C-alpha positions in Angstrom: -8.2 -14.8 -19.0 -8.9 -17.4 -21.4 -10.7 -18.0 -24.5 -12.0 -21.5 -24.3 -13.8 -22.0 -27.7 -14.8 -19.5 -30.1 -14.1 -19.5 -34.2 -10.6 -19.6 -35.1 -9.3 -19.3 -32.0 -7.8 -22.2 -30.6 -9.1 -24.1 -27.1 -6.9 -22.8 -24.0 -5.6 -19.5 -25.9 -5.4 -15.9 -24.4 -6.0 -13.8 -27.3 -5.8 -10.2 -26.1 -4.4 -6.4 -26.5 -3.4 -4.3 -24.1 -3.6 -0.5 -24.5 -2.2 2.4 -22.6 -5.1 4.3 -20.8 -4.3 7.7 -18.9 -8.4 8.1 -18.1 -10.0 4.8 -16.5 -12.8 6.2 -15.3 -13.7 7.3 -18.7 -13.4 3.7 -19.7 -15.2 2.5 -16.8 -18.1 5.1 -17.7 -18.1 4.1 -20.9 -18.6 0.3 -19.7 -21.4 1.2 -18.0 -23.0 3.3 -21.1 -22.8 0.0 -23.3 -24.4 -1.7 -20.5 -20.8 -4.0 -19.8 -21.3 -6.7 -17.1 -19.3 -6.3 -13.8 -17.1 -9.8 -13.6 -14.6 -9.3 -10.5 -14.5 -5.8 -8.3 -11.1 -4.3 -7.8 -8.8 -6.3 -6.6 -5.0 -6.4 -5.6 -2.2 -9.2 -6.9 0.6 -10.2 -6.3 2.3 -11.9 -9.3 5.5 -14.0 -8.6 7.3 -15.7 -12.0 9.0 -18.7 -11.8 11.9 -20.2 -13.7 14.6 -22.8 -13.4 18.4 -21.8 -12.4 19.1 -21.7 -16.0 16.4 -19.6 -17.6 15.0 -22.1 -20.0 11.2 -21.2 -19.5 12.0 -17.5 -19.9 14.2 -18.3 -22.6 11.5 -20.7 -24.7 9.4 -17.6 -24.1 7.3 -19.4 -21.8 5.4 -18.3 -18.5 5.2 -20.1 -15.4 2.9 -17.4 -12.2 1.7 -17.9 -8.7 -1.2 -15.3 -8.3 -2.5 -14.2 -5.3 -5.4 -11.9 -5.8 -6.8 -9.9 -2.2 -10.1 -8.2 -2.9 -10.0 -3.8 -2.5 -12.8 -2.1 -1.0 -16.3 -3.7 0.1 -19.1 -2.9 -2.8 -19.9 -5.9 -5.0 -23.0 -7.3 -5.8 -24.2 -10.0 -7.9 -21.7 -12.3 -10.1 -19.2 -9.6 -9.1 -19.5 -10.4 -5.6 -19.2 -14.4 -6.3 -16.0 -13.2 -7.8 -14.9 -11.1 -4.7 -13.1 -13.4 -2.4 -9.3 -13.7 -2.1 -7.7 -16.6 -4.1 -4.7 -17.6 -6.0 -4.4 -19.1 -9.5 -1.0 -21.1 -11.0 -0.9 -20.2 -15.0 1.3 -21.9 -17.6 1.7 -19.3 -20.4 3.4 -20.6 -24.0 5.2 -18.5 -26.4 3.4 -15.7 -28.0 2.3 -15.2 -31.6 1.3 -11.9 -33.1 -1.1 -11.5 -36.2 -2.7 -8.1 -36.7 -1.7 -6.6 -33.9 -3.2 -9.3 -31.5 -1.1 -11.2 -29.5 -2.0 -15.0 -28.5 -0.7 -17.7 -26.8 -1.7 -20.9 -24.8 -2.9 -20.2 -21.7 -3.4 -22.5 -18.7 -4.2 -22.0 -15.3 -5.9 -23.7 -11.9 -7.1 -22.1 -8.6 -5.5 -22.7 -5.6 -6.4 -23.4 -2.0 -2.8 -23.3 -1.1 -0.2 -21.0 -2.4 2.3 -21.4 0.3 2.1 -25.0 -0.8 2.3 -24.5 -4.2 5.0 -22.6 -4.1 6.7 -25.0 -1.9 6.0 -27.8 -4.9 7.5 -25.6 -7.4 10.7 -24.7 -5.5 10.6 -28.7 -4.8 11.1 -29.1 -8.3 13.4 -26.7 -9.2 11.8 -23.3 -10.0 12.7 -20.5 -7.7 10.9 -16.8 -8.4 12.7 -14.2 -10.0 10.5 -11.2 -10.3 7.8 -10.2 -8.9 4.6 -7.9 -10.2 1.5 -6.3 -8.9 -1.0 -4.8 -10.1 -4.9 -3.5 -9.1 -7.3 -4.5 -11.5 -11.2 -5.1 -11.9 -13.0 -6.6 -14.5 -16.1 -6.7 -17.1 -17.4 -8.6 -19.8 -18.7 -6.9 -23.0 -20.1 -8.6 -26.1 -17.8 -11.8 -25.8 -15.1 -9.8 -24.7 -13.3 -9.4 -21.1 -12.2 -6.0 -20.6 -9.5 -5.7 -17.8 -9.2 -2.0 -16.2 -5.4 -2.0 -14.8 -3.2 0.2 -12.5 0.6 -0.9 -12.2 3.1 0.9 -10.5 4.0 2.3 -14.0 0.9 2.8 -15.6 -3.0 2.6 -15.8 -4.1 0.0 -18.7 -6.9 -1.6 -20.5 -6.8 -5.6 -21.8 -9.4 -6.9 -23.9 -9.8 -10.4 -24.8 -11.6 -12.2 -27.2 -12.1 -12.9 -30.8 -9.7 -10.4 -32.9 -12.5 -8.7 -34.5 -14.4 -8.4 -31.5 -11.7 -7.0 -29.8 -11.7 -4.4 -32.4 -15.1 -3.5 -31.8 -14.6 -3.2 -28.1 -11.6 -1.6 -28.7 -13.7 1.0 -31.2 -16.4 1.2 -29.0 -14.5 2.1 -25.8 -12.9 5.2 -27.9 -8.8 3.3 -27.7 -6.8 3.7 -30.2 -5.7 0.3 -31.3 -2.4 1.7 -33.2 -1.1 2.2 -29.6 -1.4 -1.8 -28.4 1.5 -2.6 -26.6 2.8 -6.6 -27.6 5.2 -6.9 -24.5 3.8 -8.5 -20.9 4.0 -6.4 -17.5 7.0 -8.1 -16.9 8.7 -7.1 -19.9 7.3 -4.1 -20.2 8.7 -2.8 -16.1 12.0 -4.3 -17.2 12.1 -2.0 -20.5 11.5 0.7 -18.0 14.3 -0.3 -15.7 16.4 -0.1 -18.7 16.1 3.8 -18.4 15.4 4.3 -15.4 18.0 1.7 -13.3 16.8 3.1 -9.7 13.4 1.2 -9.5 13.6 -1.6 -7.6 13.9 -5.4 -8.9 10.1 -5.9 -8.4 7.7 -3.7 -9.8 5.3 -3.4 -6.5 3.3 -0.4 -5.0 4.3 1.5 -2.0 1.0 2.5 -0.9 -0.2 -1.2 -0.3 -0.5 -3.6 2.9 0.8 -6.4 3.1 0.4 -9.6 5.0 3.5 -10.7 7.4 
């Protein structure tokens, strides 16, 4: 998700906070009470991160990602129904900047109709996947912000994107604690968790998701 045009934020910047949340059902109820709009129904994401053999992208704080999405369940209507289809997205993210607890970074992305071909192109250019992380996500919009309810194999989180003052307003409206905001990406969060528990697999993947072979 990218903030395209807004106030003090640069075009193509992703501006967000990530908060741990043990009660996604409670946040979902509050979103409905606040008349938030369902943007995308629950879907599964498989994210592959790419880098060259020298790891120069990661060293610069950049991200090159190929994401594959698959809808989970069959309940969707209106705008959410339009988003309820399998798709793939190629994304570049620049290095992160922090201000007042909010993270901002350049983000550019485009839909990909043939993800396997995109993978082949990236490999042909000298980039190879080095880490995969999976996520179950649903998306809402409220007061010019985009809210994602995320489940990953090591926990549940809420991501809120928008202009910093609006983000803080939504965090309070949802009863979340801004002071718990996490500056890490999910990939970095998992890497830190693996340091504490080396028995975790190299990739952050679910055990209960059926994958195509």
